[in-house]
N, C-alpha and C positions, 0 to 999 in steps of 0.2 A: 601425820602424813596424808597427803591428798590421795583420794581414791582415783586412780587414773581412768577407771571405767566411767566415772561420772565427770571427768574433766574434758575440757576442749582445748586444743592446741592451736595457736595462731602463728602461721609462718611469716617471717619477715625476711625479705631480700634486701639487706641494708642499703645496698647501692641505689635502690629505687624507692625507698620508703619515705625518708624525710631528710632534707639537707639543712643542717643548722648553720653552716659556715659560708654558704653561698658559692661553693666551688662547682656546683652542678652534680655532685655525687652525694648520695645519702650517707649518713654517718651515725655513730652511736649516740652522740648528743641529740641528734634528730629523733632517734627512737625514744630517748628519755622524755623529750618534749611532748610526745604523743601518747604517753602511758595512760593519761586520763581517758582518752578515746577508747583504749583497749579495756580499761576497767569498766567503762560504760557498756561496752559490748558484752563483757562478762567472762572473758577467757581466763584460763588458769595458768597456762604456760605460753611463753613466747619462744618459738624455735627460730634462731637466727642462722641463716646460711653463712658460709665462712667469711670472716673479716680478718684473717691472719695475714701475715706478710706473704705476698704472692706477686708474681709477675702478671697476674690477671689474664693469662692466656685462655683459661676456662672460667673466668669470672670468680676466681678465688678457690675453685676446687683443685687448683694446682698450688699446693701449699709449700712455701719455702721456709717457714718457721712456725711451728704449731703453737708456740707459747708467747708470741708477741703480736700486737695489733698492727696491721698495716696502717701507716700514718694517714692514708687517705680516709680511713674510718675513725681516726682519733687516737686516743692513748689508753693505756691500762687504767689510768684514773677515771677516764670516761666510762670504761666498761664497769669498773667497780661502783661508780655512781649509779649507773643504769640498774645493776643488780640490786643495790640498796633501795632505790626509789621504787622499783617494781615490787620488791618484797613488801614494802609499806602498803601497797595496794592489793596484796594477796596474789601477786603474779610471780611465777618462777621462770627461770631462764633455762632453755634447752639449747645446746650447741651442736653444730654439725661437725662430725669428726670424719676426716677423709683418710682412712687408713689402708686402702687398697694400693695407693700410689702416692708419691710426692712429686713436687715440681723438680725438673732437672736443675733448677736453681737452688735446691735444698743443699746445705753443706754436706750431707751424707752422699748425695749423688756426685757432687763436685769432687769429693775425695775418692769416690769410686772410679771416676774416669781419669783420675791422676794415678790410678793403678794401686791404690792403697787396699791391700787384700781384705782387711776387716770390713771395709765399706762396700767393696765389690760384692761381698756376701749379703749385704743388706738388700740387694736387688737381684733380679733374675737375668743373669748374663749367660749367653751361650757362645762359646768361642767357635769361630769358623774362618779359617784363613782363606778359604775359597769364596767367601762372601755369598754363601748360599743360605738363605733364610731358614731358621730352624723349623718353622712350620708355615703353612699357607694361611694362617689365621688373619682375619681382618680386624682392624680397629673399629670400635663402635662409632667413631667419628669419621670413618671412611679411610681407605688406604690400608697398607699392611700394619700388622700389630707388632712388628719388630723393626728396630732401627740399628743400623751398623755404626760402630765407633771405631774409626780407623786406627786410633792409637792403641786400642786394646785388641784389635782383630777379633771383635766379638759383637754380638747383637744383644740389645736389651729389650725386654718385653714392655709394651705399653698398650694396654687394652683400650685406652682412651687416646688423648692427644699425644703426639710425639714428645711433648714436653712434660708428660705425666708418666714417670717410670714406675712400674709395679714393684711393690715391696716384696721381699722374700720372707713370708711368715713362717717358713720352716726353720728359720734362724731364730733361736731362742733370744738372742741379743736384740733382735728387732722387736720381738714381742715385749720384752722388758722396757725398751724405749717407749713403746706405745703406752704401756701401763703407767709410766711416769707422766706422760702427757695428760692422761685422763685424771690422775691424782692432782696434778697441777691445777686443773680447772675446777675440780671438786673443792679444793682449798680456796678457790676464788668465789665459792658460793653457788656454783652451777648445780642445778637439780635435775637435769635431763640431758641425754645424749642421743642424737640421731646419727646412726652409723651409715655412712655413704657406701653404696654397693658392697655391703659387708659380706654377702654370700659368694663373692668372687675371690676372697683372700687366700683360699687354699687351692693351689694349682696342682695339676696332675703329677703323678710320679713319673710318667713317661710323656714326652712331648711328641705328638704325631700330627700329620696332616689331617684336615677335616675335608673329606670328599663329599660331605652332605650339607655343610653349612659354613658358618664363619668362625667356627672353633669353640663357640660358647658351651657346647655340650661336654667339652673336656674340662672346663674350669668352673662351671656354675655349680654351686652347692658341692664344692670339692671334697676330697676324701677326709680332710682333717678339720673342716670348718666348724663342726659342732664342738670338737675338742678345743679349738682355739677360743671359741666364744665362752665356753665354760671356764676356761682359764682366765680370760679377760674379766668375766663376772666375779669370779672368786677373788682375784687379786686387786680389783678396783671397786666399781660401783656396787657389787654384791655385798660389800662390807657395811653398807649403809642401808637404812630402811626407808629412805625418803627420796630415792633417785629413780627416775623412770628412763627407760631406754626403748628406742625403736630402730629396727634394722630395715634399711632399704634393700629389698630383695629383687635382683634382676633375673628375669626368665626362670623363676623358681617353681616349686610345686607345693600343693597343699600339705602333703606329708612332711616336707621339710619345714614349712612354716609353722605347723603344729609343734614340731620339736623345738624350733627357735623360740617359741613364745609360751609354751606350756610351763606353768610355774615350777613344777617339780624338776624340770630339766635344768633350771638355773642358768639360762642363757640371756634372753631379752624379755622385756615387758610386752612388746607387741611388734608387729611386722607390717611393712608396706609391700603390696604387690601391685603390678601394673597391667595385669592381663585385661582388665575391663577398659583400659585406655588404649587398647590396640584394635578396637572394633571398627575403626575407620582406616585401617591399614589394608591395602589391597594385596592379598596373598602375602601378608607379613611385611610389606614394604611401606614404611612410614611416608616416603617421599612420593606419594601419589595422591590424587584427589578422589574421594568417594564419600558418600553419605554413611553415617554410622549404621552398623547392623544392630537394630534394636533387639531382635530376637537373641542374637549372640550376647549382647550386653546383659540382658536379663539372665541368660543361662550362666554366664561367668560369675556375676555377682551372687546368684543363688547358690551355685556349687561351692564357691568359696565361703559364703556365710555358713552353709550346712557343714562343710568339711572342717573348718576351723572350730565351729561349735562342737561337733561330735568329738574332735580330738582334744577339746578343752584348752585350745590356744586362744590367742587374742589378736585382733587386727586393728590397724589404723584404717579408718574409712575416710575417703576423700575423693574429690574430683580434680583439684588444682594443685600445682606447685610451680616452682621456677623452671621446670623442664617441660611443662605441658601448656598447650594453648588454653585460652580462657574458655571455661566450660559453657558459658551462656552463648558463646559464638560457635561452640562445637556441637553440643547436644541440645541446645535451646534455640531461642529466637531472639537475636540481639537487636531487633528493631521494633516491630509492631507489638510483640509480646515479651519485651525484655523483663518487665517486672514480674509477670506471671511465671514465665519459664525459669527465671533465676530463683524465685521462691520455691517452685516445684522441685528443682534440682537440689536445692538445699534440704528440703524436707526428706527427699529420697535418701540422702546420705545420713542425715542426723538421726533418723529413726532406725537405722541399721544396728546390728550388734557390732560394737567396736567403738574405738575412741575417735571422734571426728577431728579432722584437721581443716582449718580454714586458711587459705592463702590470701595475703594482703590484697584488698580490693575486690575479692570474691564477694564479700558481704555488701558491696555496693553494686554488684552486677557489672564490674569493669569488663570491657570487651577486648577482642583482638584489635590492634591499631590499624591494620590494613595498610602497612607501608607500601609505597608505590614504586620504589626502586631499590636496588641492592645496596646503594650507598648509605641507606638508613639502618641497615642491619649491622649488629655488632657481634652476634653469637658465632663462635668459631665453627660449630657444627653446621649452622645455616650457610655460612660462607663457603665451607668445604663442599657442601652438597649443591650449592648454586653452581660451582665450577664443575662438579661431577655431572649434574643434569645438563649443563651446557655442552660438555664433551659427548654426552649421549645424543645430542642433536635436538634437544627440546628447545622450543621457541622462548624468547625472553619473557613474553607475556604469560605463557603457561608456567614458567618457573616462578615468577613473582606471585601468581595465584597460589601455587603450592606453598611458598613461604608464608603468604598471608594466612594460610590455614594451619601450617605445621610447625613453623619456626618457634624455637624456645623464646625468642625475643617477644613473642606475643604476650607473654606473661611478665616480661621484665621492664615494661614501660613504667614511668614514675607513678606513684600513688596519687590519685586525684582527690586532693583535699578540698578544693574550692574552685570557684569560677575565676579566681584571680590569675595573674600572669603565671604561666607554668604550673597551673593547677595548685598553687600554694606549696609545691614541692621544693622549689629553690628560687632564690633571687638571682642566681647565675644562669649559665647556659646548661640545660640538662645533658647528662652524658649520652642519653638516648632520647629521641623525641617522645613527647606525650601523645596519647591517642587524641585525635581532634575533638572527641566528644566530651572532654573534661568540663566544658562549660555547663553541661547539664547532667552529667553523671559524676557526682562528687560527694564527699562526706558532708560538707556543710549543707547542701541541699537536702540530703537524706535525713540528717539529724533533725531537720525542721518539718519532716513529713512522717507522721506516725504510721502511715501505711507503706513505708519504704521497705526496700529489700533489707536494709540495715536492721530495722526493728523486727523483721521476720527472723533473721539470724539470732538476734538478741533473745527473742522468745524461745526459739529452739534450744538455746543454751540454758535458759532458765528452766525449761521443762525437764531437761536431762538431770538437773540437780534436784528437782522436786519429786520426780517419779522414778522409783527404782526399776519399774518395768522397762524403761528405756535402756538403762545400763545393764540390767540383769536378766531381762526376759529372754526366752528362747525365740529363735527366728523360725517362721514357717512360711513357705511360699504360697501364693494364692493365684489361681487362674493363670498358670504359667504360659498358656498358649494365646493369651489375649494379644492382639496385633498392635495395640497402641498404649496399653496400660501396664505399668509395673506396680503390682500390689503384693503386699505381704502382711503377715500377722506377727505380732509380738505377744508373748504370753508369760504371765507370772502369777502363780496361785489362782486367785479368782478374778484376775484382771486380764483384759485383752486390749491391744491396739490394732486397729485395722488401718493400714497405710495404703492409700490409693493415689497413684500419680499418672496423669495423662501426659505422655511425652510428645503429643502432637497438637497442631493447630485445629485439626478436625475434631468435632465433638465425638464422644465415646459413651457407650453404655456398658456398665460393669455390673455383673450379677454375682451376688454373694453366694458361696456354696450353701446348698440346702442343709448341710450338717450343722451350720451355725444357727442356733435357735435364738433369734434376737429377743424373743419374749422372756428369756431367762436373764436378761441383763438390763441394767440401767445404762443409758448411753448419752454421750454428749460429744460435740465437736471439740477436739483438743486444739487443733490449729488448722488453718486452711489459707489459701492464697486468694480466695474470693470472699468478700464480706458476707455474702448470702448463700454459702454452700448449703446443700440440702442435708437435712437430718438423715441419719442412717435408715436404710430400708433394704429390702432384698434386691431391688434393682436401683442402681444409682446412675444418674445422667451427669456426665462430666463435660464442662466447657473446655475451650482451648487452653491447654497446659494446666488444667485445674488439678489441684493437689489438696487432699483432705485427709486428716487423721481423726479417726473416731476412737474414743476411749469407752470401753465397756467394762462394767463391774457387776458381779453377781451380788 
């Protein structure tokens, strides 16, 4: 069994990764064709976002059939070939499981709205002949969280899009259906599961209006969520010793995440949280423009590192995924210092306590595409908020700037493989345009440059496998008040790592704590993003976006 603490997971958004049949949409055969690239990078698992049968209202997170491949992505034979070929290279497959809700095109929901009592109980329906919404909760995609069905004289709950109806986990039959789905994929050779917004599955015993927010305080980390996850573990993946799991946790807490991921609780292997990716939200509102709050970023990462460590849980550590803008455009400098800042951001995450996740193209420093008009956007959330912001009276130019910074489509543009037509992604017309910079930011170019961002990621992955201190060492913050440097220490037995990252273009001076007696250690530079980074000393001068990791051993 792989040690998931020493492993690295690579996330693939199949629609945008590699198109093997020329229809402009990435597919499973396209993934198989690029496995050698992932082997060279050194990753252990591939996490694929949903490729199940779906109307694609929310890019596959609206599942209409959990056990069949949407033809746009290929066939079950294509999937089985991918699993087999990946395993030959030492790479295992992790699947995305969307169990908070289904598409309204799912056969269960279709039977429910035909008033079949069994299937009505699979969802959360609230009858109301007066057409008064059960609560004032908001959908996470904008608008109300309840939709009225005239034929049933009832509302159903949808915390996301109106076509994504929430499942009723209180119903034991629903849970058993879900367990069967997990077992189906385990039997196909899957070795990992990422559970989408899984801390929302347990809804409150009483539904009431939220006069303070959008309703999330009533259903986040709900009353039976730990009970349900223990049952899921016991009846499915917990029966095997070689399957890893990660839960996507929405608006959660450290205490809950310790419980979700602490081994003796027998729930999940690790957890995602997103608090550190809300530091550029103005008063909690994503759809505004502001610089990221560096002090807050450090405080959040540090508090979660210490809290999960103290509770003996485990985190997934990451910057990017299919729902987040490109990190080098967000917290780095995607023009003058793209190479330096992309490497610095990589080092910051990969040296933390936790299992690193890389999102496709992150290892190349792919940027936001900066689409110039709404017609280029495909994401339902972005289109909804374009209309909402327009109704609020915002100017078109301002709305486009907000989308250029905040849209989920920023991460969903096609993978940039080469300077060839469409970046080598497809011979057809891409389902969404590529970023215009693919001519010079692409895999082919970086594979030919030993100083590239790609090879920096490769080295970080190798170091995790070679040095136990990276996967097992404790985390200690350093110089927490520094205005431009995020630094921390990792410690295991007689070894230390000193990780120092300058998050800004301006030069910085970093002073090591006086308690660290350098004379007691042999030291070397483990990895840096400048070829001539200084050897360790009590006072370290850092250049623009400079990142350096020192290895100390007694």
